[in-house]
C-alpha positions in Angstrom: 137.7 34.8 68.8 135.0 37.4 70.3 135.4 40.8 68.5 135.8 43.7 71.1 137.0 47.6 70.8 133.4 48.2 69.1 131.3 51.3 69.6 127.5 51.1 70.1 127.3 53.2 66.6 129.2 50.1 64.9 127.4 47.5 66.5 123.9 48.9 65.9 124.7 49.7 62.3 125.6 46.0 61.7 122.3 44.9 63.5 120.3 47.4 61.3 122.0 46.0 58.0 121.5 42.3 59.3 117.7 42.7 60.2 118.3 42.1 63.8 118.2 44.3 66.7 119.8 45.2 70.3 118.7 43.3 73.1 117.3 45.2 76.3 118.8 44.5 79.7 115.6 42.6 80.9 116.2 40.2 77.7 119.9 39.9 78.7 118.7 38.7 82.2 116.1 36.4 80.7 118.7 35.1 78.1 120.9 34.3 81.3 118.4 32.9 83.9 115.6 31.7 81.6 112.0 32.6 81.9 109.7 32.3 85.1 113.2 31.4 87.1 113.6 33.1 90.3 116.8 35.5 90.4 119.5 34.1 92.8 121.7 36.5 94.6 124.8 37.3 92.9 124.4 34.8 90.2 126.3 34.3 87.0 124.8 33.6 83.6 125.3 30.1 84.2 122.7 30.4 87.0 124.9 29.9 90.4 127.7 31.6 92.1 130.5 29.3 91.2 133.2 30.9 89.2 136.8 30.3 88.3 139.0 32.1 85.7 140.0 30.3 82.5 143.5 28.8 82.8 145.9 26.6 80.5 144.9 27.1 76.7 145.3 24.6 74.0 145.8 26.0 70.9 144.8 29.6 71.9 143.8 31.8 68.9 143.0 28.9 66.8 139.6 27.5 65.7 139.9 24.5 67.9 141.1 26.6 71.0 140.0 25.1 74.3 140.9 25.8 78.0 141.7 23.3 80.7 139.9 24.8 83.6 137.8 27.8 84.5 134.1 28.5 83.2 134.6 32.5 82.6 137.1 34.7 81.0 137.9 37.7 83.3 140.7 39.1 85.6 142.2 36.3 87.6 144.1 33.2 87.6 145.9 32.4 84.3 143.1 34.3 82.3 144.8 35.8 79.0 143.7 39.4 79.6 142.2 39.2 75.9 138.9 37.8 74.4 138.9 34.0 73.8 137.0 31.9 71.2 133.4 31.8 71.3 132.3 28.7 72.9 135.7 27.7 73.7 134.6 26.2 77.3 132.0 23.9 75.9 132.8 20.2 75.4 130.8 17.0 74.8 130.9 16.5 78.6 130.5 20.0 80.2 127.6 21.0 82.1 126.0 24.3 82.3 128.4 25.7 85.0 131.5 24.3 83.7 130.9 25.8 80.2 129.6 29.0 81.6 126.3 28.5 79.4 123.1 30.3 80.0 120.0 28.7 80.7 119.5 28.6 76.8 122.8 27.5 76.2 124.1 30.9 75.2 127.9 31.2 75.6 130.2 34.0 77.2 127.3 36.1 78.8 129.2 36.5 81.9 132.9 37.5 80.9 135.0 37.5 77.7 133.3 40.6 76.0 130.6 43.0 77.5 127.3 43.0 75.8 125.7 46.2 74.7 121.9 46.4 75.9 119.1 48.7 75.8 119.6 50.8 79.1 116.3 50.5 81.2 117.6 53.3 83.6 117.2 56.0 80.9 113.6 57.4 79.7 114.8 57.1 76.2 115.9 53.7 76.5 112.5 52.8 77.9 111.2 54.0 74.4 112.7 51.2 72.6 110.0 49.3 70.9 112.1 46.4 69.7 111.9 47.0 65.9 114.3 44.9 63.7 116.6 46.5 61.4 115.5 46.8 57.8 118.9 46.4 55.9 119.2 50.1 55.1 121.6 52.5 56.7 121.9 56.4 56.6 124.5 58.0 53.9 126.9 57.9 56.8 126.5 54.2 57.3 124.6 54.6 60.7 121.6 52.7 61.8 118.3 54.6 61.3 115.7 52.5 62.9 113.2 54.3 65.1 113.7 54.5 68.8 117.2 52.7 68.6 120.1 54.5 70.5 121.5 57.3 68.0 123.4 60.5 68.4 120.0 62.3 69.3 119.2 59.5 71.5 122.4 59.0 73.7 123.2 57.3 76.6 120.2 54.9 76.2 122.5 51.9 75.7 124.6 50.1 78.5 127.0 47.3 78.9 126.1 43.9 80.6 128.0 40.9 81.7 131.7 42.1 82.0 134.6 41.3 79.9 137.9 39.5 79.9 139.9 41.9 82.3 136.8 42.7 84.5 136.2 41.9 88.3 133.7 39.2 89.5 131.2 41.5 90.4 130.9 43.0 87.0 130.2 39.4 85.7 127.0 39.0 87.8 123.6 39.4 86.1 122.3 41.8 88.4 125.2 44.2 87.8 124.2 47.5 86.7 127.3 49.4 87.3 127.8 50.5 83.7 125.0 53.0 83.5 124.4 54.7 80.2 127.1 54.9 77.8 128.0 57.0 75.0 126.7 56.0 71.5 129.8 56.8 69.5 132.8 55.8 71.8 134.8 52.7 71.1 135.1 50.5 74.1 138.1 48.0 74.0 136.2 45.7 76.0 132.8 45.6 74.3 131.5 43.2 71.8 128.2 43.0 69.7 125.3 40.5 69.8 121.8 40.7 68.1 118.6 39.4 68.6 115.3 38.6 67.0 111.9 38.9 68.3 110.4 35.2 68.1 107.2 35.1 65.5 
């Protein structure tokens, strides 16, 4: 099951410790639609505007949880109003659209848990250099990588992709309604996902 109720501070500390880094808003969009693909109006992570809420679970909460219908976990239909198992919509015969997968096969980038990303709408967010964490945290267990969001570099992080109780528009790749988020606040809707720069 996707983990939610995380603060940006908690996610960033874990990413620093794990030698990963947060993604930028532009990386979020590239992860969804792929490189050099033209954006489509109001598209979701799976590359089109076809969306249906998950409905009718089998083994909900278990490691083999599956859903009979739907390609996204959001408010509507028989959706459970909580995060579901990561990858629960992918099967041996599912398509990119029916499984809710991105161009690269990444699951749940639209719905389930909101993704923290570096906020391009903030001057401090635009100073992000993409440095990876180094496995060393501060004495208070916070990340300390240069130019990452912090208590002194606040509101340089945002949420993208929507979550399990969100409306359809928030799940669209182009949605930027979250704006800058407070670094230390816990969000019952936000999970954590890290990236590494290819070498």
